[in-house]
N, CA, C and O of each residue as an XYZ file, in Angstrom:
692
protein
N      -6.977      3.166     24.434
C      -8.139      4.094     24.352
C      -8.484      3.979     23.071
O      -7.558      3.605     22.351
N      -9.966      4.262     22.303
C     -10.617      3.856     21.471
C     -11.329      5.109     20.849
O     -11.336      6.004     21.693
N     -11.843      5.440     19.851
C     -12.829      6.481     19.201
C     -11.915      6.932     18.200
O     -11.121      6.104     17.755
N     -11.885      8.543     17.611
C     -11.325      9.056     16.373
C      -9.910      9.266     16.975
O      -9.715     10.203     17.749
N      -9.099      8.560     16.693
C      -7.483      8.808     16.004
C      -6.807     10.203     16.710
O      -5.764     10.030     16.079
N      -6.571     11.229     17.355
C      -6.095     12.397     17.183
C      -4.893     12.288     16.052
O      -4.164     11.433     15.549
N      -5.211     13.976     15.964
C      -4.647     14.701     14.505
C      -2.879     14.318     14.979
O      -2.073     13.504     14.530
N      -2.790     15.472     16.223
C      -1.447     14.972     16.353
C      -1.104     14.645     17.931
O      -1.767     14.984     18.912
N       0.439     13.693     17.884
C       0.236     13.370     19.088
C       1.882     13.353     19.821
O       2.674     13.719     18.953
N       2.438     13.113     20.841
C       3.362     13.409     21.619
C       3.780     11.897     21.748
O       3.227     11.308     22.677
N       4.782     11.062     20.876
C       5.300      9.703     20.563
C       5.911      9.188     22.011
O       5.663      8.060     22.435
N       6.634     10.021     22.636
C       7.825      9.808     23.756
C       6.763      9.531     24.529
O       6.984      8.542     25.228
N       5.800      9.958     24.673
C       4.605     10.197     26.130
C       3.799      8.558     25.850
O       3.678      7.744     26.766
N       3.388      8.341     24.654
C       2.355      7.068     24.494
C       3.682      5.854     24.707
O       3.425      4.853     25.375
N       5.004      6.019     24.131
C       5.637      5.081     24.159
C       5.771      4.739     25.674
O       5.262      3.680     26.041
N       6.454      5.586     26.665
C       6.436      5.954     28.265
C       5.279      4.665     28.856
O       5.528      3.580     29.382
N       3.921      5.339     28.501
C       3.484      4.947     28.903
C       2.578      3.210     28.372
O       1.740      2.652     29.080
N       3.002      2.758     27.175
C       2.405      1.935     26.447
C       1.085      2.010     25.993
O       0.317      1.113     26.341
N       0.704      2.865     25.319
C      -0.530      3.083     24.745
C      -1.001      2.435     23.696
O      -0.445      2.543     22.603
N      -2.106      1.659     23.883
C      -2.568      1.688     22.411
C      -3.523      2.317     22.055
O      -4.233      2.557     23.032
N      -3.980      2.779     21.008
C      -5.081      3.757     19.982
C      -5.621      2.927     19.159
O      -4.915      2.340     18.339
N      -6.678      2.769     19.212
C      -8.107      2.202     17.977
C      -9.032      2.877     18.139
O      -9.708      3.259     19.094
N      -9.004      3.036     16.797
C     -10.116      4.479     16.514
C      -9.918      4.278     14.775
O      -9.384      3.373     14.134
N     -10.525      5.404     14.391
C     -11.053      5.677     12.807
C     -10.591      7.097     12.231
O     -11.015      8.165     12.671
N      -9.660      6.969     11.182
C      -9.865      8.572     11.013
C     -10.327      8.252      9.577
O     -10.070      7.348      8.781
N     -11.330      9.659      9.557
C     -11.861     10.094      7.938
C     -10.848     10.425      6.628
O     -10.139     11.413      6.437
N     -11.004      9.516      6.004
C     -10.822      9.607      4.491
C     -10.364     11.022      3.971
O      -9.341     11.263      3.331
N     -11.591     12.141      4.487
C     -11.175     13.506      4.017
C     -10.125     14.667      4.710
O      -9.821     15.813      4.381
N      -9.657     13.599      6.059
C      -8.585     14.448      6.833
C      -7.276     13.794      5.764
O      -6.095     14.047      6.001
N      -7.601     13.152      4.884
C      -6.231     12.318      4.026
C      -5.987     12.858      2.326
O      -5.512     12.086      1.493
N      -6.383     14.264      1.992
C      -6.229     14.863      0.994
C      -5.220     14.061     -0.309
O      -5.640     14.074     -1.467
N      -4.159     13.530     -0.032
C      -3.211     12.902     -0.621
C      -3.793     11.536     -1.314
O      -3.670     11.092     -2.456
N      -4.523     11.022     -0.079
C      -4.845      9.693     -0.914
C      -6.457      9.984     -1.315
O      -6.890      9.296     -2.239
N      -7.069     10.626     -0.901
C      -8.672     11.229     -1.435
C      -7.902     11.695     -3.106
O      -8.419     11.123     -4.065
N      -7.159     12.319     -3.307
C      -6.691     12.763     -4.744
C      -6.688     11.400     -5.540
O      -7.072     11.315     -6.706
N      -6.328     10.591     -4.968
C      -5.984      9.155     -6.239
C      -7.292      8.384     -6.371
O      -7.395      7.508     -7.230
N      -8.154      8.640     -5.661
C      -9.545      7.850     -5.758
C     -10.512      8.329     -6.201
O     -10.832      9.510     -6.065
N     -11.463      7.018     -7.128
C     -12.449      7.758     -7.672
C     -13.242      7.816     -7.209
O     -14.056      7.683     -8.123
N     -13.972      7.973     -6.045
C     -14.675      7.822     -5.480
C     -14.632      8.533     -3.692
O     -13.555      8.237     -3.173
N     -15.381      9.204     -2.915
C     -14.690      9.377     -1.603
C     -15.003      8.525     -0.702
O     -16.167      8.243     -0.418
N     -13.488      7.790      0.098
C     -13.452      6.886      0.380
C     -14.511      7.252      2.272
O     -15.127      8.301      2.460
N     -14.433      6.227      3.219
C     -15.066      6.379      4.391
C     -13.962      6.731      5.387
O     -12.991      7.462      5.190
N     -14.290      6.084      6.463
C     -12.987      5.650      7.830
C     -11.780      4.734      7.247
O     -11.671      3.898      6.350
N     -11.198      5.139      7.914
C     -10.272      4.127      7.765
C      -9.989      3.595      9.295
O      -9.595      4.400     10.138
N     -10.211      2.166      9.637
C      -9.572      1.819     10.864
C      -8.541      1.648     11.227
O      -7.768      0.970     10.551
N      -8.130      2.248     12.527
C      -6.743      2.247     12.742
C      -6.200      1.535     14.673
O      -6.519      1.801     15.831
N      -5.440      0.756     14.107
C      -5.229      0.165     15.516
C      -3.393      0.624     15.589
O      -2.556      0.286     14.752
N      -3.150      1.442     16.804
C      -1.507      1.882     16.894
C      -1.083      1.034     18.366
O      -1.952      0.784     19.201
N      -0.125      0.768     18.494
C       0.735      0.443     20.054
C       1.813      0.752     19.716
O       2.418      0.538     18.665
N       2.196      1.481     20.976
C       3.393      2.300     21.019
C       4.173      1.443     22.393
O       3.627      1.069     23.431
N       5.020      1.357     22.152
C       6.145      0.387     23.024
C       7.406      0.599     23.390
O       7.758      1.775     23.299
N       8.177     -0.135     23.763
C       9.869     -0.124     23.753
C      10.130     -1.567     23.325
O       9.517     -2.492     23.857
N      11.231     -1.805     22.159
C      11.550     -3.143     21.937
C      12.412     -3.304     22.917
O      12.563     -2.467     23.807
N      13.289     -4.797     22.807
C      14.144     -5.439     23.527
C      15.526     -4.453     23.621
O      16.362     -4.364     24.519
N      15.444     -3.928     22.648
C      16.304     -2.882     22.271
C      16.730     -1.849     23.141
O      17.905     -1.582     23.392
N      15.217     -0.988     23.820
C      15.510     -0.073     24.122
C      14.604      1.119     23.082
O      14.021      2.026     23.676
N      14.536      1.071     21.750
C      13.900      1.249     20.897
C      12.530      2.006     21.033
O      11.560      1.279     21.245
N      12.300      3.389     20.940
C      10.930      3.466     20.962
C      10.124      3.339     19.912
O      10.358      4.243     19.111
N       9.082      2.457     19.469
C       8.562      1.837     18.229
C       6.710      2.403     18.451
O       6.095      3.123     19.237
N       6.479      1.789     17.561
C       5.078      2.563     16.675
C       4.645      0.472     16.371
O       5.548     -0.363     16.312
N       3.645      0.234     16.281
C       2.791     -0.817     15.548
C       1.678     -0.118     14.742
O       0.967      0.616     15.429
N       1.432     -0.176     13.673
C       0.448      0.268     12.858
C      -0.106     -0.365     12.036
O       0.441     -0.810     11.026
N      -1.673     -0.554     12.437
C      -2.377     -1.587     11.555
C      -3.985     -0.639     10.940
O      -4.881     -0.087     11.580
N      -3.782     -0.793      9.610
C      -4.769     -0.362      9.171
C      -5.142     -0.590      7.977
O      -4.535     -0.853      6.939
N      -6.610     -0.410      8.347
C      -7.794     -0.680      6.972
C      -8.640     -0.108      6.544
O      -9.333      0.433      7.405
N      -9.022      0.087      5.273
C     -10.045      0.856      4.683
C     -10.165      0.532      3.148
O      -9.149      0.342      2.480
N     -11.298      0.477      2.656
C     -12.332      0.084      1.233
C     -11.951      1.249      0.073
O     -12.483      2.334      0.304
N     -11.425      1.214     -0.686
C     -11.320      2.436     -1.485
C     -11.526      1.831     -2.972
O     -11.292      0.729     -3.468
N     -12.253      3.459     -3.627
C     -12.638      2.914     -4.786
C     -11.319      3.661     -5.985
O     -10.784      4.767     -5.913
N     -11.094      2.442     -7.124
C      -9.732      3.202     -7.817
C     -10.641      2.846     -9.455
O     -11.794      2.491     -9.701
N      -9.562      3.127    -10.227
C     -10.490      3.185    -11.655
C      -9.562      1.449    -12.296
O      -8.403      1.558    -12.696
N     -10.210      0.116    -12.296
C      -9.270     -0.304    -13.018
C      -8.813     -0.060    -14.107
O      -9.414      0.703    -14.863
N      -7.445     -0.745    -14.517
C      -7.196      0.024    -15.867
C      -7.094     -1.715    -16.788
O      -6.313     -1.935    -17.713
N      -7.801     -2.439    -16.382
C      -8.270     -3.531    -17.263
C      -9.402     -3.139    -18.242
O      -9.431     -3.318    -19.460
N     -10.215     -2.633    -17.539
C     -11.892     -2.212    -18.466
C     -12.161     -0.891    -18.115
O     -13.246     -0.561    -18.594
N     -11.567      0.119    -17.400
C     -11.761      1.629    -16.897
C     -12.720      1.706    -16.081
O     -12.900      2.859    -15.686
N     -13.836      0.489    -15.411
C     -14.247      1.037    -14.432
C     -14.173      1.086    -13.041
O     -12.998      1.148    -12.679
N     -15.008      1.082    -12.078
C     -14.782      1.343    -10.944
C     -14.559     -0.023    -10.062
O     -15.163     -1.033    -10.425
N     -13.762     -0.074     -8.987
C     -12.998     -1.088     -8.402
C     -13.034     -0.837     -6.878
O     -12.533      0.204     -6.454
N     -13.477     -1.540     -6.205
C     -13.275     -1.480     -4.988
C     -12.489     -2.090     -3.973
O     -12.917     -2.991     -3.251
N     -10.949     -1.447     -3.885
C     -10.534     -2.658     -3.039
C     -10.209     -2.252     -1.055
O     -10.571     -1.359     -0.289
N      -9.464     -3.337     -0.961
C     -10.109     -3.531      0.918
C      -8.329     -3.122      0.909
O      -7.562     -4.020      0.564
N      -7.798     -1.861      1.268
C      -6.404     -2.206      1.938
C      -6.362     -2.448      3.099
O      -7.024     -1.868      3.959
N      -5.475     -3.453      3.298
C      -5.159     -3.378      4.484
C      -3.639     -3.389      4.848
O      -2.944     -4.143      4.166
N      -3.094     -2.744      5.714
C      -1.403     -2.188      6.147
C      -0.725     -2.387      7.228
O      -1.222     -2.155      8.329
N       0.425     -2.814      7.089
C       0.844     -2.829      9.024
C       2.372     -2.207      7.868
O       2.826     -2.297      6.727
N       2.720     -1.307      9.803
C       4.413     -0.547      9.907
C       4.554     -1.135     11.287
O       3.814     -1.538     12.184
N       5.996     -0.985     11.018
C       6.594     -0.720     12.124
C       7.348      0.603     11.978
O       8.009      0.786     10.955
N       7.295      1.517     12.913
C       8.009      2.551     13.073
C       9.132      2.666     14.046
O       8.996      1.828     14.937
N       9.964      3.247     14.159
C      11.160      3.393     15.020
C      11.389      5.106     14.918
O      11.746      5.849     14.004
N      10.980      5.326     16.391
C      11.333      7.002     16.796
C      12.685      7.056     16.887
O      13.205      6.226     17.632
N      13.557      8.016     16.173
C      14.583      8.382     16.266
C      14.469     10.137     16.545
O      13.546     10.951     16.499
N      16.048     10.208     16.874
C      16.145     11.704     17.304
C      16.615     12.865     16.270
O      16.518     14.087     16.159
N      17.322     11.491     15.406
C      18.282     11.886     14.002
C      18.547     11.303     13.122
O      18.225     10.115     13.122
N      19.343     11.935     11.821
C      19.518     11.035     11.123
C      20.300      9.916     11.176
O      20.005      8.820     10.699
N      21.518     10.266     11.887
C      22.394      9.322     12.535
C      22.063      8.532     13.370
O      22.806      7.560     13.233
N      21.008      8.277     14.599
C      20.311      7.170     14.596
C      19.255      6.738     13.846
O      18.956      5.598     14.201
N      18.530      7.160     12.929
C      17.798      6.370     11.732
C      18.601      5.960     10.997
O      17.985      5.468     10.051
N      20.266      5.804     10.770
C      20.947      4.996      9.927
C      21.264      3.781     11.220
O      21.926      2.833     10.794
N      20.948      3.703     12.470
C      21.161      2.545     13.402
C      20.469      1.897     13.668
O      20.803      1.000     14.441
N      19.106      1.970     13.188
C      17.990      1.223     14.044
C      18.047      0.143     12.921
O      18.651      0.193     11.849
N      16.995     -1.184     13.615
C      17.057     -2.305     12.998
C      16.450     -1.873     11.280
O      15.973     -0.886     10.720
N      16.671     -2.721     11.068
C      16.234     -2.684      9.000
C      14.851     -2.899      8.955
O      14.224     -2.589      7.942
N      14.044     -3.621     10.379
C      12.519     -3.717     10.177
C      11.609     -2.520     10.678
O      10.393     -2.457     10.496
N      12.358     -1.612     11.315
C      11.684     -0.093     11.312
C      11.901      0.531     10.114
O      12.831      0.442      9.312
N      10.358      1.520     10.124
C      10.874      2.616      9.125
C      11.015      3.802     10.571
O      10.601      3.828     11.730
N      11.724      4.553      9.810
C      12.413      5.961     11.023
C      11.756      7.083     11.049
O      12.056      7.926     10.204
N      10.918      7.315     11.818
C      10.646      8.651     12.155
C      11.690      9.473     13.036
O      12.394      9.188     14.005
N      11.497     10.535     12.328
C      12.661     11.515     13.236
C      11.482     12.397     13.822
O      10.410     12.765     13.342
N      11.976     12.554     14.802
C      11.246     13.253     16.345
C      12.260     14.740     16.799
O      13.371     14.930     17.292
N      11.221     15.507     16.340
C      11.538     16.832     17.081
C      10.792     17.661     18.315
O      10.496     16.967     19.287
N      10.556     18.661     18.359
C      10.403     19.150     19.234
C       8.868     19.373     19.247
O       8.207     19.856     20.166
N       8.444     18.937     18.074
C       7.199     19.387     17.792
C       6.022     17.957     17.842
O       6.414     16.792     17.908
N       4.632     18.344     17.796
C       3.893     17.077     18.169
C       4.052     16.499     16.598
O       4.247     17.128     15.558
N       3.890     15.045     16.831
C       3.821     14.160     15.436
C       2.409     14.514     14.908
O       1.473     14.649     15.696
N       2.242     14.682     13.419
C       1.156     14.920     12.473
C       0.669     13.113     12.514
O       1.174     12.372     11.670
N      -0.111     12.663     13.328
C      -0.501     11.510     13.119
C      -1.096     11.205     11.759
O      -0.710     10.248     11.088
N      -1.899     11.913     11.431
C      -2.858     11.714     10.205
C      -2.052     11.233      9.406
O      -1.959     10.026      9.181
N      -1.355     12.135      8.865
C      -0.308     12.176      7.808
C       0.755     11.083      7.727
O       1.181     10.769      6.615
N       1.211     10.485      8.821
C       1.801      9.180      9.329
C       0.814      8.199      8.504
O       1.184      7.950      7.356
N      -0.223      7.693      8.879
C      -0.863      7.277      8.595
C      -1.793      6.910      7.070
O      -1.956      5.792      6.582
N      -2.342      8.314      6.507
C      -1.866      8.768      4.827
C      -0.702      7.942      4.234
O      -0.801      7.151      3.296
N       0.545      8.286      5.007
C       1.704      7.619      3.957
C       1.852      6.185      3.856
O       2.329      5.582      2.894
N       1.212      5.477      5.390
C       1.295      4.003      4.931
C      -0.070      3.538      4.021
O       0.047      2.625      3.203
N      -1.096      4.087      4.181
C      -2.079      4.176      2.766
C      -1.456      4.042      1.575
O      -1.089      3.012      1.009
N      -1.355      5.338      1.198
C      -0.386      5.426      0.335
C       0.360      4.766     -0.393
O       0.272      4.796     -1.621
N       1.413      3.901      0.406
C       2.425      2.707      0.075
C       1.322      1.465     -0.046
O       1.877      0.654     -0.787
N       0.563      1.156      0.176
C      -0.319      0.230      0.018
C      -1.689      0.200     -0.933
O      -2.749     -0.424     -0.973
N      -1.025      1.241     -1.661
C      -2.330      1.350     -2.526
C      -1.432      0.286     -3.798
O      -0.224      0.055     -3.745
N      -2.380     -0.239     -4.875
C      -1.309     -1.042     -5.470
C      -1.121      0.025     -6.857
O      -1.720      1.085     -7.035
N      -0.170     -0.573     -7.694
C       0.383      0.348     -8.645
C      -0.492      0.343     -9.699
O      -0.516      1.395    -10.338
N      -1.526     -0.906    -10.220
C      -2.366     -1.117    -11.311
C      -3.284     -1.428    -10.570
O      -3.296     -2.586    -10.153
N      -4.169     -0.656    -10.234
C      -5.675     -1.380     -9.636
C      -6.089     -2.244    -10.677
O      -5.696     -2.073    -11.831
N      -6.832     -3.135    -10.361
C      -7.467     -4.448    -11.616
C      -8.627     -4.933    -10.698
O      -8.414     -4.980     -9.486
N      -9.853     -5.301    -11.200
C     -10.607     -6.235    -10.794
C     -10.094     -7.883    -10.774
O      -9.509     -8.192    -11.812
N     -10.212     -8.914     -9.824
C      -9.541     -9.927    -10.223
C      -9.726    -10.491    -11.639
O     -10.642    -10.086    -12.354
N      -8.924    -11.348    -12.007
C      -8.993    -11.925    -13.595
C     -10.326    -12.120    -13.571
O     -11.013    -12.256    -12.559
N     -10.740    -12.133    -14.859
C     -12.334    -12.477    -15.415
C     -13.527    -11.773    -15.013
O     -14.624    -11.821    -15.568
N     -13.207    -11.133    -14.016
C     -14.541    -10.282    -13.311
C     -14.985     -9.163    -13.824
O     -16.040     -8.593    -13.546
N     -13.941     -8.754    -14.796
C     -14.012     -7.188    -15.556
C     -15.089     -7.107    -16.300
O     -15.421     -7.860    -17.215
N     -15.894     -5.728    -15.694
C     -17.109     -5.179    -16.604
C     -16.733     -4.649    -18.172
O     -16.254     -3.520    -18.278
N     -16.977     -5.562    -19.526
C     -16.692     -4.672    -20.686
C     -17.740     -4.069    -21.289
O     -18.860     -4.581    -21.261
N     -17.477     -2.875    -21.922
C     -18.490     -1.673    -22.484
C     -19.458     -2.915    -23.797
O     -19.053     -3.807    -24.541
N     -21.076     -2.227    -23.458
C     -21.530     -2.896    -24.182
C     -21.088     -2.874    -26.041
O     -20.670     -1.864    -26.608
N     -21.299     -4.167    -26.693
C     -20.969     -4.192    -27.942
C     -19.229     -4.750    -28.014
O     -18.639     -4.703    -29.093
N     -18.656     -5.171    -26.978
C     -17.067     -5.370    -26.907
C     -17.418     -6.843    -27.367
O     -18.424     -7.516    -27.148
N     -16.025     -7.185    -28.222
C     -16.270     -8.807    -28.642
C     -14.631     -9.018    -28.704
O     -13.956     -8.462    -29.570
N     -14.153     -9.745    -27.851
C     -12.550    -10.393    -27.813
C     -12.152    -10.582    -29.056
O     -12.996    -11.066    -29.810
N     -10.744    -10.253    -29.641
C     -10.751    -10.452    -30.420
C     -10.129    -12.289    -30.454
O      -9.487    -12.920    -29.615
N     -10.638    -12.661    -31.722
C     -10.626    -14.182    -31.805
C      -9.219    -14.828    -32.565
O      -9.005    -14.721    -33.773
N      -8.286    -15.539    -31.561
C      -7.391    -15.239    -32.250
C      -7.381    -16.677    -32.858
O      -8.136    -17.401    -32.208
N      -6.796    -17.304    -33.854
C      -6.556    -18.694    -34.724
C      -5.376    -19.411    -34.380
O      -4.361    -19.331    -35.073
N      -5.458    -20.221    -33.183
C      -3.957    -20.779    -32.534
C      -3.824    -21.944    -34.104
O      -2.636    -22.120    -34.373
N      -4.724    -22.645    -35.022
C      -3.699    -23.259    -35.493
C      -2.878    -22.640    -36.601
O      -1.764    -22.998    -36.984
N      -3.685    -21.571    -37.081
C      -2.091    -20.791    -38.142
C      -1.547    -20.190    -37.520
O      -0.886    -19.469    -38.268
N      -1.243    -19.849    -36.087
C       0.096    -19.143    -35.883
C       1.118    -20.908    -35.257
O       2.312    -20.844    -34.962
N       0.251    -22.369    -35.181
C       0.747    -23.526    -35.105
C       1.568    -23.602    -36.476
O       2.740    -23.969    -36.398
N       1.160    -23.356    -37.431
C       1.441    -23.702    -38.826
C       2.996    -22.274    -39.259
O       3.902    -22.561    -40.042
N       2.947    -21.477    -38.845
C       3.634    -20.804    -39.474
C       5.788    -21.611    -39.460
O       5.755    -22.803    -39.152
N       6.294    -21.436    -39.550
C       7.756    -21.805    -40.040
C       8.480    -21.212    -38.543
O       7.906    -20.195    -38.153
N       9.209    -21.501    -37.974
C      10.365    -22.053    -37.241
C      11.739    -21.199    -37.837
O      12.598    -21.761    -38.516
N      11.800    -19.576    -37.420
C      13.033    -19.047    -38.005
C      14.232    -19.949    -37.424
O      14.876    -20.362    -38.388
N      14.651    -20.306    -36.485
C      15.326    -21.480    -36.495
C      15.821    -22.527    -36.836
O      16.940    -23.033    -36.751
N      14.724    -22.849    -37.296
C      14.776    -23.934    -37.969
C      16.284    -24.538    -38.816
O      16.932    -25.584    -38.799
N      16.394    -22.884    -39.700
C      18.030    -22.932    -40.568
C      18.909    -23.422    -40.147
O      19.695    -24.284    -40.540
N      18.726    -22.561    -38.852
C      20.491    -23.178    -37.815
C      19.960    -24.495    -37.427
O      21.015    -25.126    -37.366
N      19.185    -25.194    -37.173
C      19.139    -26.920    -36.942
C      19.855    -27.348    -38.058
O      20.784    -28.152    -37.977
N      19.452    -26.830    -39.130
C      20.056    -27.469    -40.370
C      21.163    -27.201    -40.416
O      21.741    -28.238    -40.742
N      21.762    -26.531    -40.308
C      23.489    -26.185    -40.217
C      23.856    -27.039    -39.158
O      24.552    -27.959    -39.585
N      23.668    -27.093    -37.994
C      24.140    -27.884    -37.042
C      24.134    -28.782    -37.508
O      25.239    -29.274    -37.283
N      23.288    -29.754    -38.377
C      23.146    -30.693    -38.363
C      23.967    -31.360    -39.876
O      23.887    -32.516    -40.291
N      24.615    -30.395    -40.384
C      25.429    -30.564    -41.446
C      26.791    -30.465    -40.847
O      27.662    -31.021    -41.515
N      27.186    -29.882    -39.731
C      28.765    -30.152    -39.309
C      29.354    -30.846    -38.444
O      30.583    -30.837    -38.376
């Protein structure tokens, strides 16, 4: 199925059928993500594959892509970053079952209600955000009048070594 990703799903049905969902989710439907951005983002490209693994665990493999604008922490100007995230989710019915999942699955505990898929996608995109957004090294735009500090490497080399006294003591013994 392709098009707009539905907001709520029943994962057990999708797993039983082996459904693949491909489509988009508007960033406007992800308020926590939007609050961290410098400018509104467009749409996230999403691919979700529902299946059972060889152990019979109900799973979903998700792949998410979106371009987001954040503030570069080096130059304080806007930087556009391409987020590309993947996750493997294991659907379980209880905390105890979540403890028994293979480690590579992120547990999602299902109850009788439909799963909020947009919230799950938003969680994964939030995890994909860099802790410190920055332009690639050397590409930051500095404000007009900015001049980098000119270090004097020759003077630094002439400073005495504070440990030279210890070297002297070692030779004397």
